[in-house]
N, C-alpha and C positions, 0 to 999 in steps of 0.2 A: 393142670394149668397149661397155657399155651407155651410151646417150647421153641418154635421157629422164630427167627429174627423177623421174618415178614409179618407174622401175626402179632408179634410184640409191638410193632410200629403203630398199630391202630389203638385207639382208646377203648376202654370198657364203656359200653353204653347201657345205662339203666333207665327203666321206666319207673316213675314214682307217682303213686296215687295215695291220697290220704286214707288212713285206715287199712284194714285187711293186711295184706302181705307187703305193702309198700315200704314200710320202714325196714323190715327184715331183708328185702331185696336190695335196698339202697346200702345197708350195712355190709352185706356180702359183696356187692359190686365194688365198694370202696376197698375192702380187703383184697379183692382180686387185682384191682388197679395198683395198689401198693406193692403187692407181691411181684407184679410184672414190671414195676417202675414205669408205668404208663399213666396217661390221664384218665379221668372219669368224666363222662358227659352224661348229665342227668336231664331227662325229658319229663316234663310235667304237662298234663292236658290243661289247656287254657282256652278261653274264648279268643277268637281271632281279633286283633286290634282293628279298630274301625277303618284305619288307613290301609289295611292289608287286603290286597286283591284276593278274591276267592280262588284264583288260580295259583296263588303263591302259598302253597301249603307246607313250606319247609319250616324248620324250627326257627324261633326268633328269640332274641335275648331278653333278660329280665327287665330291661328298661322299657319294654312294651307292656309289661304287666300293670294292672291297676293296683296301685299301692294300698288302696283301701279295701281290697278284696281279701278275705280271710284265707282262702286257699293259697293265694300267691304268697302271703306272709308265712304260712306254715311251710311251704316249699323252701323258702329262703332260710328259715330256721333249721330245717332238716339238713340242708346243704352246709350251713355254717357249722353244725354239729359234726358233720363228716370231715370238714376241713380241720376242725380242732383235733379230732381223733386221728387224722392221717395227715400230719403237717407237711410231709414231703410229696403229697399227691396233688396235682393240679386238678381242681374240680370246677366244672362249668355247668351252669344251669340254663336250660332253654325251655321255652313254652312250645306247644304244638297244638294246632287245631285239629289234627288227625286223632283217631283213636290210638292208644298206646301201641297195640300190635302193629298197626300200619306205620306209625312213626318209627318204631324200632326196626321194622323190616326195611324201611328207607335208609337206615343207617348201617345196615348189615354189611354192605360192600366194603366199607372202610373201617369197620370195628374189629377188634380182636375177640370180642365176646359181647353178647347181649344178655342182660340180666333182667328178669321180670318176676313180679310176684305171681303166685299161683293160688287160685281158689280151688281147694280140694273138691268142693261140691260141683264146680263148673269149670273143668280144666280145658274146655274147648278152645279158648283163645290161645292158651299156651301151646296146645297141640298144633294149631294152624301155623303159629309162628315158627315152631320147630320144623314143620314140614317145608317151609319156604326159605328159611334163612340159610345163607351159605357160610356161616361162621358158627362156632359153638354157641349154644343157648343154655343158660342156667336159669331154671325156674325154681323159685323159692317160696315155700308155704309160710304163712305168717305165724302159725301157732307153735310149731316145734322149735326147740333150741337144742340141736345135737351137742352131745358132749365133745369137748375139744379133742379127746383121744379116741373118738369113734372112727372105725376104719372106713376106707373108701371101697365101695362095692362096685366092681366091674362086672357087668352082666351082658350077655349077648346070645344070639342064636346062631351066629356064624363068626367069621373072622372079624374082630372088632376094629381093624384099621387104626386110625389115629386115636380112637377112644382109649386104647390100651396105654399109649404114651401119655395121654392126658391124665388118666387115672394114676399112673405111676408118679408123674410129676406132682400132682396134688398130694399124694400120700407122702412123698419125699418132703415137700414143704411143710406139711402138717406133722411129720414125724409119726405116722400111723401106718399100719399094714394095709394091704389090698386084699379084699375078699373076691376071688374070681369065681364066677358062677356061669358055667357053660350050659345053655338051654337048648343047644342045637344037636343035630345028629353027630355021632361019634366019628367025625372026619379028621379030627386033630387040628383043624385050622385055628380054632379059638385058642387052644393050649399053646400052639406054636407062636401065635402073635403075643400072648402073654409072656412067654419065655423071652422072646426077643426084646420086648419092652423092659422086662425086669433086668436083663443084662445091662441095659443102659442106666439103670438105677439100682446099683447093688446094695444100697442102704435100706431098700424097701423090702420088707418081709411079705411074701405072697402066700396066702392061705387058700385052700379050696373051700368053696361054699356050696353045699349040696342044694339041689333044687327044692327038696322037701322042707328046708328051713328058710327059704328065701323070704317068705312073707313076714317072718319074725326076726330077720337078721337086723342087728343093731348097727346102723351105719350113719355116718355124718354126711355122706354124699353118695348118690348112685350115678354111674357113668355108663352110657351106652352109645353105640353108633347111631347116627341119625338115619332112619329108614330112607332108602333111596326112592321108594314109591309106595303108594297106598297098599298094594298087594304084597309088599315086603313082609316076611315073617316077623320082623321086629316091630311092626306097628302095634299088634295087640300088647306086646310087652311094654312099649312106650306108653300107650294109653292107660294101661293098668297102673304103671308107676306114677303117672301124672295125677291119676285119680286117687290113689291110695297111699303113696309113700309120704310119710310125715317128715321127710328130710328133703333137701334140695336134690334136683335131678339135672344132670348135665348131659346134653346130647352133642355129639361131635361128628360133623360130616367127614366123610372120606374125601381125600383130595385126589384120589386116582381110582 
């Protein structure tokens, strides 16, 4: 989870679509907002209101929705359920005429985290969002429901930067261990970053995860550093996880 005060100030922003992974993403976004004591902003794709200029492509409030439209009603019901389950969390619903990845990217500069559903068969949209967002992105598949005691998997090919802190904070909140899997050359950079992050979270048990068992590791969440560029060695790892991992995947950009 996010640990700096600057990041905590922003809301968690979730994209919601009917079916698929939309409900799973919304539920996890609400959990994140509640854990960080911040708000949750939910974006749902909607046709632009007739009075909206085609140049004004920002999010707009539910008052602009067509009350007789089934998708709008379902979105309101989903948000009402989230408010019921997270009574201390301020949840707001907005429509957007953009695609969800575009709308989420527009919100990234002021968000503490973006949360999106992920289609395991077509992870391209999630990959593009991760590559451009300047804040952590959590992509959630719709099928799997990880066990609440499943560990957090921290995986990387080099120094994980803020991803190690993110993984430790998530594990501390969940009361689970961290599985650290170093896929890079034996420079010690990954191990050193893990040790430093673990020192700040003494309650978290850190276990070594071998490369050979990575594909079958039972995890509730995978965390890795956001690749800095397309030729970054972490890109193949990211694309494989987004395509194959049956659990949520969090990417965390380095701040320096």
